[in-house]
N, C-alpha and C positions, 0 to 999 in steps of 0.2 A: 435395457436392464436401467433402472432407476439411478440416479444421483448418488442417493445414500447406500445403494448396493456397491456401487463401483467403490466409493469411499472406504467402506467396510472390507471389500476384498483387498483392496490396496494394504491396510493397515494391518490385516490379520497376515497376509503374504508376506510383508516384511517382518513382522513379528515372528514369523515362523523361520525367517531367515536372521535370525537374532539381534533384530533391531529392537532398540528401546523406543517405544510409543510415546512423545511427548505432546501436551495439549498445544492447542494453537495459541501463539501468542497474541494479546490484544490488536486491534486495530490502530489504536492510538498507541505509537510507540513510546515505551518508557525508558529503557537504558540505551537506546538508539535515538535521541531526540534531535537528530539533525535532520529527521524526514518528518513531513506531515503526517503521513499513514505508512502502515506496514504494506510494502508494495511487493514482496516477493517471500517466498519461503523461507529463503538463506538469510533473510536480512537480520532476523533475531539472532542469527548463529555465526555473525561475523567474528567476535572475539575468538571463538572455538576453531573456525576455519583459519585463522591467523595465528593458532598455536595452543590458546587457552584449553583447559581439560572441561569437558563438558561433564556434567555431575551423570549424565545417563549413559556415558561411555562413549566409544569409536563408533558405534553403528546407531543410529538413530532414523526415525521416519514420524512423519505427522501430516495433518492437513493444516494449511494457513490460511485464514482469511484474510484478502488483500482488498486494495482499493488504488486503483490508479485513476490519475485526474488528469492527464495529457488528452486524452479524447473525449472528454465530456461532451464536446460539441459535435461528435461523431455518433454518439450514442442515437439509436432510431433508426440505422440502418440493419442489416440481417445479421451482424457479429460483434458489434462493438457493447462492452459493459465495463461499468465503472467498478463496481464490486463483483469479485469471483472468487473462487477458493482454488487454492494450488495444493496437489499433493506431491510431497517429495520425500526421497531417503538420501541420506549423506553418510558417507564414510570420512570420518575425520583422521586421518592417517592409518586407514586400516586396509581395506579392500581397494582396487583400483578398477583399472578399464576392463579385464577381461571377465571380472565377477560381477561389475555392475552392468554391463552391456548384456550378460548371460541372464540375470535377474531381470532386466526391463522385457527382453524377447519372452521368456518364460511367463512372465506375469501378462503381456499382451495376448500372448496365443493361448495359453492355457487357462487362465484365470478369467479373462475377459472375452475369450474365445474367438478372437481376430484372426482371420484367414492371412496365414504367414504369406502368401501370394500376393495379399494386397499391401504388403509392408515393403518400403523402401528407408533407406538412411542415408546420410550425408555425413563426411567426415572432414576434417582440415587438410586443406592440400599443401601445406608446408610453404614456408618463405625463409627469409634471411633470419627470422629470429626463432623458429621452432621448425623441425623437419616434417615431412608429410607423415600423416598418423597412421602408419601401418600397422601398429597394435590395434587400433580400434578397428581397422579394416579387417584383419584377421579374426578379431574376436567375433565380428558380425558373421564372418564365412562361418565359422565353428558353430555358432549359434543356429545358423540356418538360412542368412541371405545370401543369394547368389550374387556373384561378383557384378553383375549387368544391373543390380537394384542398389549398389553402392556408390555413391557420388562424393566427389571431391571438390569442395569451395575453398575460398580463402577468407580472411580475416572478417570480411564484411558479413558472412554468413556462418561460419563457424568457429569462432573465437569470442570467448567472453572475457572482460576486464572490469574489475569496480573503479570507475572512474578512470583519470589520467594515470593515476598510479594505485598498485595495489596487487592483490593476488590475480592470477590468471591463467589463462589455458585454452588450449582446444575443446572443442564440444562434439558431441555427435547428436543429431537429430534424427527423430522418426516420423515418418509420414504414412498416412493412411491413403490409398487409391480409393477415392468414391466412385469410380465408376463412369464418371462423366467423360466425354469425348475429349481426347488428346487435342492441344492447341495446334500442334505441328509434329513432324517427324521426330522432332527432338524434344517432345515434351518431356519436361522432368520436375522434380521438386522445386525448384530454383524459378520457375515460370509463372508461378503465383496466378495461374489460370484457373485454379478451383479444382482441378481433378486431383492434385494432391494436398492433403492438410496436414500440419504439422500437430503431432498429439503428444510428444514427450523430448525432452533432451537431457542429455546428461553431459554436465561440465566437469572436466579434469582438470583441476587447477595444481598444475605442478610447476608454475612459474610465477614469479613476482617481477612486475616492471616498476622501474624507479628511474629518476631522472638520468642515472648511469647506464640505463639499459635494462633487458631482460636477464634475469639469472633463476636456476632451479630451487625451488622450495624444499625444504629439508622435511616438511610434512606434505605429502600428496593427499588431497582431498578430491570425493565425488561429490558432486552437487548436482540434485536432478530437480525437474519440474515439470509435473502433469496437469494440466487444466481441466477441473471437474467438469464445468460447463460444456467445454467443446466436446470432450469425449462422452458425455453423456448423448449429446446431440447426434454424435456419428453412431454411436452405438443403437441408439433409438431410430435411426434413419430418417431424421426430421431435417429441414432447411437451416433451421435457426435455434439458437438456445430459447427464444420465446415460445417455440413449439413442444419444450420440453415440460415436465411436471413442474420445473422451478417456478415457470411464470404462466403455463396454460392457464390455470383456474382465474388468476386476476386479469389476463388477455381477454378471456371469454366474457367476465363480468363487465370489463370497459366496453366490450363490443355491445352487451345489452344496454349499457347506460347511455353510448353516444348518441348524439343525434347527427352528428358529422363523421362519416366514415374516413379515418385515416389511419393507417396502420403504423405508419410512423410516430405518431402523436402517443398511440396506445402503447407502442415499446418504451418509448420516452418514460411515460408515467409509470407503467410498470417496473423498470429497470431502476429509476430515480428512487422510487418508494422503496424498493427492496435496498437500495445502496444507503437512504437514509436511516433507514431502521437498524442496519447491521451498525454504520457510525454511532448513531444515538445510543444504541444498545452498549456500546464499548466506551461511552463517556463524551461523545463528541457533542459540541452545542454550537447551533449558528452564531455566528459574528461576523465582522468585518474584516478580519484578518487571518490569514494561514488556513488552518483546516475547519476552522469556524466558516470562513468564506465559501470554501468547497461545499460545504454542508448548505450553507444559505442558497447557493447557485443551483444545488439539485432540487431543495424543496420548491424553489421559487421556479425553475424550469418545469418541474411537473404538475406546479400550479396552473401555470401559463398554458400548458398543453392540455391539461383537462378543461381550461376554458375554451381552449381552441376546438376541444370536442363537444363543446356545450354540455358540460356534465356539470351537473348541480354540485359545487364545491362542499356542501355537506356532506356528500357522500365520501369524502376523503377517509372519515372515522370508520366506515365499514371497510373499505379498501385495506386500511391498515390491518383491521381484526383478520380479513381474508388473507392476506399476506402472511402474518404472523402463525395463523393456523396453518397454512400452507407449507411454511418453515418449519413447524413443530419439531418433526421428526429429526431434522438436521441440526436445529437449534433450539432445543427445549427452554434453554435461559431466557429466550424472547417473553415466555409467557409472563414471567415475574416482573418484566420491565413494560409491559404493553401501555400501562397508564402513563410513564414517564416519556414514551416514544409519541403516544397520542397527543399528549401537552405541548411538546416540543414542535412537532409538526404542524398543529393546528394554530399555535401562536405565531409560527412563523407565516405560515398560509395568510393569516389576517394581516399581518403587517405588510406583506407582498400587497395585497389587494389595495393599501394606501400607496405604497408606492406606485403601483400599477396607475394609480389615479393621478400622482405627481407626472409621471411621465406621459400620459394622455394631455395634462395641461401644457407641458414643455410642447408637445406635439402641435398642438393648437397655436402657439406662439411662432412656432416655425412655417405652419401655414399661413398665418397671417402676415409674415414678414414677406413669404413669397408673392402674396396676393398684391401687397403694395409694390414689389419689385415687378411684378407682371412676369413671373417665372413659374412653371410648371413642372419643375424637377428639382427633386431633394437630393442634395450634393452628400457623397461619400463622408466626408468629415464630419457633417449635421448627424447622420445615420449613426456613425461611432460613437459619437457625443451622447446621443441618446443613449445608447447601448452601455456605454462606460460608466457615465455619470448616475443614470437614473435606472440601469438595470433593464432597459426597455429593448428586448430582442428585435434584431432587424426584420424577422418574419412580421412582429406587431406591427412596426412602421410601415412595412409593405401592405399589410392589408389594409390598415387605416387611410394611407395614399391612396390605394385604389378605391375605396370607398367614396372619397373626396375628388376621385378624376386627376390624382398626381402620379408623375413617373417617380422612380428611385433610380439613382444612379450608383449600383454596386460595385463597380470598378475600384475606385479608390476605397471605399469600405472594407473591401476584400483584402487590400493592401494593407491598410491600416490594422485589421483584424489578425492577418498573417504575423505582422509583425508583433502585435499585442500576444497570440500564441507562442511566437519564438521566443518571446521573452520570459514567459510563463514556463515554457519548457526549460529553458536555460536555468531557469529557478530552481525548477524540480530537479533537473540534472545535478544542479549543484549541490541541493539537499541531498539526493540520493547519494551522490558522491562522498559527503560529509560522513553519512550514515556507514558507508562501507570502507572507506579507505582511508578516512581522517583517523587513524589510530597514532597521531602523532604524539610526542612526549606533552606538548602543551593541551590538546584535547584530552589525554590521560588525566592529567593534572585537574583542569577543570573538573572531570568526571569524581575526581576524588572529594574535591572541594565541596563538590554538591553533598556529599555524606555529612561533612562538618557542618555545612550551612543547615542543612534539615535539623540535625540534632541541636543546634545554637537555636534555632527558631523556637524549638519545642520547649527549650529552657525557659527563653525569654517569655515567650505567648501563652504555651501551656501544650499539654497533651493531644489538643484537639487538631493541632498542625499535621497535615499530611501532605506527600507530596501529590500534586496532581498533574505535574509534566514538567517537561525542561528543553531546552534546546542550549547545544554547546558548540561552539567554533573554536577557531585557535585564537581569537582573539578576546571571548568572552564567556560567561555562562549566563542563562537564564533558566530562573527557577519559579515555578508556578505550586502555590500552596493554599491550603484551606485555612480561610481566617475572615471572618467578617467586618473589619475595619481597618482603616488606613494604620499603617505603622506610625508611631511617633518618632523624632529625629532622635529621642533618648533611646528607643527600643531599637533603631536601626545601629546606632553605635555600640550599644551593649551587644548585638549579635555579631558585629564586627571584631569587636574586643575577644569574644569567645573563641570565635574562629582563630584569629591571629594567636591567640595563646596556645592553643590546640596545634598550629604550626610550629610554634616556638619549641614546643615541648619535643619535637620530632619523634612524634609515636610512630611504633611499627604497624604495618597494615598488613593484617595477617588473613590468608584465605583457607577455608575448609569446608570439606564436603561433610554434609549430614542429611539425615532423613527429614523431611519436612516438619513433622511433629516436633521433632527433637530441636529443630531451629528455632520454632515458635516458644517453646518452653524455655530456651537458653536466654529469650528476650531479644531476638532480632527482629527487628522491624520488617515485616514482609507485607508490604502493599501489594505487590505484584508478584508474588511467590509463585501464583498457580501456573505461569508461563514455562517453569521448570521441571514440573512434576514431581514425583515422589520424592527426590535427592535433589538438594537445592545446594548453592553455593553461599557461604556467609563470609563477608568480610566485616572484620573486627579492626577498629581503629584504636589502638592502647585501650584505656577503660573508659573512653568517649563515647564510641558511635559501634554498633553493630547492626549490620544489614543484611538480608538476602538480596544478592544482586549477581549480575553476570560478569560484570567487569569490562575493562582492566583497570587497574589501580596503580598509583605509585607504590614504593616500598616503605617509603618514610615520609610524614607530613611534611618534614623540613624540607623537602625538595618543591614545595609549591609557592614559596615566597610570600608576600605580602598582599592580605586580602581585603579588597575594597569594594564597598557597594556603590554603585552608581546611580540608582533609582529603584523607587519602590514605587508601585503602581496598581491598579486594579486592572484584572485581567477579564474577569467575567463577575458574575454574581455569586459572592462568596468567596471568591478565588484572588488571591493579592500576587502579584509579580514582581521578583526581585533582579535585576541586571546587576552583574558583578565581575570585576576582573581581578587577575592576579599580577602584581607588579613586581 
């Protein structure tokens, strides 16, 4: 069964079970700007999981485009992907465990045709914070899973929470028996031996964790996630996602073009090319910071491995065409963005070739120094410096060292690299936490302030100003917008004064739901309204601002305090950036 068929079956099934199908949110988060990319299906729905009313109702389902960057360096093995698609269904204070589990079982066995005998599930074992999940256990028994294939695990396996604080609860996970031999007599889903593969999970958000402990939520939610690529792989009975139709045409073309046989490099090229295309199509552009840096890494790593395969880099254009054509059925919107995607990737490829040249020159300096010192080993610090400073991957250093008869010491490099990864991971976790759990009064205030800032910028600079991104923490807001030139001090002061005037007016912030077309006709700015479907939420701030947005917001502008712009600078070509605080 092809991936598109699985997706269509999923959406049709839940539509028939009274779920509103909503479109995928963009990969570049709009109203959850504390994360680099949309990393999970539930991420754009956080306000609604915390109690906001969703325009689509209490039952919704979708497919969500996702990018996770923590494991970029692991791509090339038989399972890791940077870009993936997550299928999800949600109950926002509607049905709960019994109904969710029954639907999951029915979809897997009847719609996908999975043999019930090959299904095992896990549930929460219970602890001091919450009891053993007997309700989920009984629901699975009633659905058709025998007791001997229902396992209980602790928080490390069957509990989900948004950061250190936030909504949380037990989850139940579904596993498919691949038919591989058991690793032992006690082989079970927790073994990670490859016999059992997780295919779906249902999170039951019935608790909220705060500094004071865990308490019951008034609104119980169900949050589910089914990885499309993994399910396609299992249903097609192939060993890796790269053997499915999602990658196979590109993998086969790379095999034809390569002069050096290296399946890991082929996988890296195919995966990073797909991920880069999807990110660029949703507005991402290479840069030296944040998501731009991630995109730059993907393109450069892809280019390096094309070189490693000894594939002429001029073939990148044809490989982009092949990838887009292969994804056409799933993402027809890529066709209209083909030229932009090509230009971005090829330009970045050309820049990297120059970077590679700089790195090679630095490598030669290292060799000359070793010759002077009569040494034949390149130490880990040097390898890491070449990697971190010049983007010179350690495998390139190793290749060049071998060619020149030098050894490399990767022990220290591995240590430094792991520290680097941990810092990156912690940064990602912090960003993820901010997106999910940081619904504090201060972040809500900053979010509301972006509406005032957006309208003030349009008044001062013109209607060409459009929001292109933002980032909100408890300390400040960052707002990116389209404008061709640096703002003058007078313009900055004027924007500040307008925002503060609206704060002093203590305007009411009113929310209402309406059809999308009606919202547009009413004058609401709807730059990103497509993520909410046919019915949208419109926030009106007095007579000053009207935007389509998911929230949350303050009730009156007088709650915001004094608005102060701290910095105005360039973000990228044609995009300016403002950093501001509320005092």
